[in-house]
N, C-alpha and C positions, 0 to 999 in steps of 0.2 A: 473526457473531463467529468469530474464528479458533480452531482447535483446537490444543491442545498437540501439538508434533511431537517426533520423535526428536531426539536430540542431533545437531546439524547438522555439515556440513562447514565448514571454516574458509576455504574459497576464495571469491573473488568469484563472483557468479553468471555462468556462462559464456554467451557469445553464440553461438548456433548459426550465425549469419551469418558468423562469423569462422573461416576455415579450411576450410569446406565449404559447398556450395551448398544442401543440404537439399532437393533436388528440381529437375528440369530446368526447370520453370516459374519457379522462383525465381532461376535462374542469371543471366539477362539483367538482372533488376532489381538483384541484388546487384552486378553489374559496373558498372551505371550509378551506383549510389549511391556505390560506391568511387571511381569516376572523378570524381564531383562533390566529393569530399572530405568527405562528410557523416559518415564514421566517424572523422574526425580529432578529437582531444580539444580542448575549449575551456577550458583551464585558467584563463585570465584571466577569462573570463565567470563561472565558478564562484567564483573568488577574490573577485570583486566582490560577488557575491551572499552569500557566507559572511560577508564583512566587514560588509555592511549588516545581516545578521541579528544578529550579535553586538553591533553598535552599538545596534540597537533593544532588544535584551535588556538591555544596560547601562543604557539610558535608563529602561526599565520598573523595573528593580531600584532605580535611583536614586530614581525616583518613589515606590516603596514605602517606602523609607527616609525620605524627606522627609515624606511624608504621615503615616507612623506609624500608631498605633492609631486609625484613623478609618474609618468605613464608606465614605468616599469612595475608600479604597484598593481597594475591590472593583471599581471601574471599570477597574482595570488587569488584572483577571483575563482578560477577553476578548482584549486585545492580546497578553498572554502566551501564550494558546492559539494565536493566529495565528502568532506567532514560533516556537512549538514545532512547529507543523505545517510551517512552512518548513524547519525543521531535519530533520524527518522526511523531507521530500522530498529533501533533500541526502543524508541517509543512504541512502535508496533508490537514488539515482543513483550514489553511491559503491559500493554493493554490486554494481551492474551494470558497474563499471569505466568509467563515463561520464566521470568527472572526470580521472582519470589512468590511464595504462597500467601504472604501477608498482604491483605487488600490495601491497607493504608500505605505501606512501603511501595507497593506497585504503583499506586496512584501518584505518589510523590515523584517517583522516577519518571512516569509518563508526563506529568505536569512540567517538570524541568525540561525534558527533551522535546516535547511537542509544543507547549505554550511558550515557554521562555526562550528556547533555542531556535525554534522554527516559526513561531507566530501562528501555530495551528491549534485550534481548540481540541482539547482532549476529549471532551464529552461529545462534541459533534462527530468526531472521527469514530469513537467507540460505538455510537448508535448506528452510524452508516455501515461500519465494518461488521458489526454484530449481525445486522440484517443480511449482509452479503454472505457471511459464513453459514447462516441458517438455511438459506435457499440460493446457493450459487448458480448464477446464469439463469435463474427463473425470471422470465420476462416481466411478471407482475409483482415480484417480491424482492428482487435483488436490485438495489439502487444503482449498482455499477453498470447495469445494462438497460437502465431506463433511457428513453429517448431524450437526448439533450442536443449538444453540438454534434455528437456522433450518434448513430443508430446501429442496432445490432441484429435486427430482423427486417425482412422486406416489408412486412405490414406496418412497421414504424415509419416507413418512407411516405405513407399516404398523407396527403394534405400539406406536405412541406413546400413552401414557396420561397421565392426571393433568395436571400443569402443562405439560409439553411438548406434549401434545395440544392444550391450549387455546392455547398460544403459536403452534403451527403453524396452527391455524384462523384466527388473526388476525394472522399474521406480516407481511402487507403493511402493515397499519395500525401495527404495532409496530416496523417496521424502523428508522425514524429515532430513535424513543425509545431503542431498544436500542443504537444506535450511540453514544449518549452514554456508554456504559460501555466503549467500545473503548479509550480511552486507558488506563484502569485494567487492562483485560484484557491488553493488550500487556505491561504491566509484570509482571503475575502470571505469564503464560506464560513470560516471559523468566527470571524468578527460578526458576521450577520447572525449567526446562531447565538452568540453570547450577548450581543447588544440589541437583540430584537425585543419586542414587547411580549413575547411568549412567556407566560408565567410558570411553565412546567419545570424550568430549571430553578432549583432552590437559590434564594438570594445570596446565601453565603458562598455557594459554588460559583455563581455568576460573578460575584465580586472578585473572588480568587482568580478565576480564569481571565476576567477582563483586565485585572492588574498585571498579570503575567504577559498577556498579549500586548498590552500597552508598553510594558517594560522592554519587550523584544523590539518593538518598532523604534522606541526612543534610543535604545542602545545601538541598534544597527545604524540608524541615521546619524547618530552622534559620532560613531566610529568613522563612518565614511567622510563626514564633513570636517572632522578635526584632523584627518590625515591626508585629504586630497582637496583639490578644487571642486567647485560645484559640478563642472562638466565632467571631470574625471570620476567623481562620485556617482553620477548618473550612469556613465558607461560601465563602471565597475558593478553597480547594482544590476543592470540589465544582463551582463555576462553571467554574474553569479546566480541570479534567479532563473535564468533560462537554462543554464547547465544543470541546476538542481532539478528543475522540472523534467528535463530530458533524462537524467539519471533515474529518477523515480518512475518515469513512464516506461523506460526500458526494462525496469525490474518488474513492473506489474503487467505489462502488455502480453507476455507469453503465457500467462497463467490460465486464462479461461477463454480468451477470444478464439472463436472457431471450434469450440468444443460443444458437446451436447447442451441444448437449451431446453430444459424440462418445462412442461406446462401441465395443467390438470389432466389432460387426456393421455399423455405419454408417460407420465411419471407417477401415476397412482400406485400406491403400494411400495414405492421405493423406500428402502431403509437408509440408514446413515451411510453405510458403505457404498452402495450404488450411487446415491445422490452426490457424494463427494468425489468418487473416483471418476465417474463418467463425465463430470463437468470440469475436471482439472487436467492440466498438462505439466509433466515434469520436463526439466531441461538438463540434459547431460553435460558434464564438465568436471573439472577438477577443483582444486582449492580456489583458484582465481575466479571461476564462475560462482562458487559459493559466496566468495567475498563480494563480488560485484553485485550480485542479485540479493544479497542479504539473507541467504538461505531460502528465499522464496522459489528457487528452482526446484525444491522438493515440495511442490505445491500439493501433491496428493497426500503426502504424509502430514503436511501442515494442516490440511483441511480435515483429515481424519482425527488428528490429535492436536488441536490448536494450542494446548498448553505445553506441548512437548518442547523443551529447550532447543534452540537452533542447532547446537553441535550434535544433538542426538538424531536429527532428521536423516542425515546420511547413514547413520548406523541402522536405523529402522527400515530404510528403504528396501533392502533385499528381502526381508520377511514380508513386507507389505506386497511387493511385486509377486513373490511366490504364492502368497495367499490369494491374490486376485487371479493369477493364472490357474490355480487349482479349482477355482469356481467358474472359470471360463469368462471372467470379467475383464474387458479390455483395459489395459494399463498403458496409457499413452506417455511416451518419453521420446523426445527428439533432441537434436543439437540446437544450439542457441539461434543460429541463423535460420534453420528450418522452422523453429518456433515462430519467429517473426514472419516468415513467409506464409505459414498457415494462418496466422492471426490476420495479417493484412489481406491475404487472399479471401478470407471470409468477409471482411469489410468491403472489399472490392465487389464481391458477388452481391452483397446486400444492396449496394448502390446501382446495380445493373438496371432495374426498372426505370430509374430516372434518366440514366444515360440512353436507354432505348427510346424513351419518350422524347428526349431532346433531339 
């Protein structure tokens, strides 16, 4: 589960591959990628995808209105979760400036998809995700591996008592059940960031984000209560939000869990290439895997080139793999099921001291 972060920056997530090489081993790879045009934007590709997402959303809402207060309407909760996840992936890509190089247009796209459609703060997410990309899996710098409900190193288990101790002992088994809360958690953290008393977020942006977050909640609740009974609306919302969280959790879980965790002692002198490749895991698969994971199955390529448009990640993969192999740098790629096995195996191992103590 993500932790609440400080009030974030309002800028798109920067790409360290743009403007500097990030290390001599990375320079020839960056040059080749640029020459191939893989860093050029794919505006039309994203425009088609966004249009399809909104058409499916309109169809789902129309179905809810036509079915009315019927338990059959609950069958539309899963497809709504899928469409919401698609919009989350678009918001993620917009935050990385993958869709357009225009800062204003990219921010607008992300505001619509994150704040308005998902109820998730754009600026909170950008800050958190920016810090993750800068130092992936770094126990002191990456908020995604900070000790919270889950822990990712055995030294983080020290001092955990009560419910948290029990959760850590069984966290591998509880991981996917806990991800069903992710959709709700993203909303809660976003509201906390926007409506907190922290004055680092400019007032104008705070008002804009707050208005869109509120509009999302009002529109969502209104849709449910005007098409269903209160009981049906509650069940629909639970199914919808839990499946959304599970989908997002399944997309993010294979990326870094169980991979190298750098610290000041073992990562001194690491350049951009080594820092990103050793901490990331790719997931093999075809177009269905690409679609289901939102392109995040090319996690190595995405971390090396955050602004690379999603459809180019698959194309860049062979040259990235070959470059890593030529340097003797491990390039980790597994099947989808194996990626979950490795990630959960690592989490199970982390909880071993508490199980042994019990």
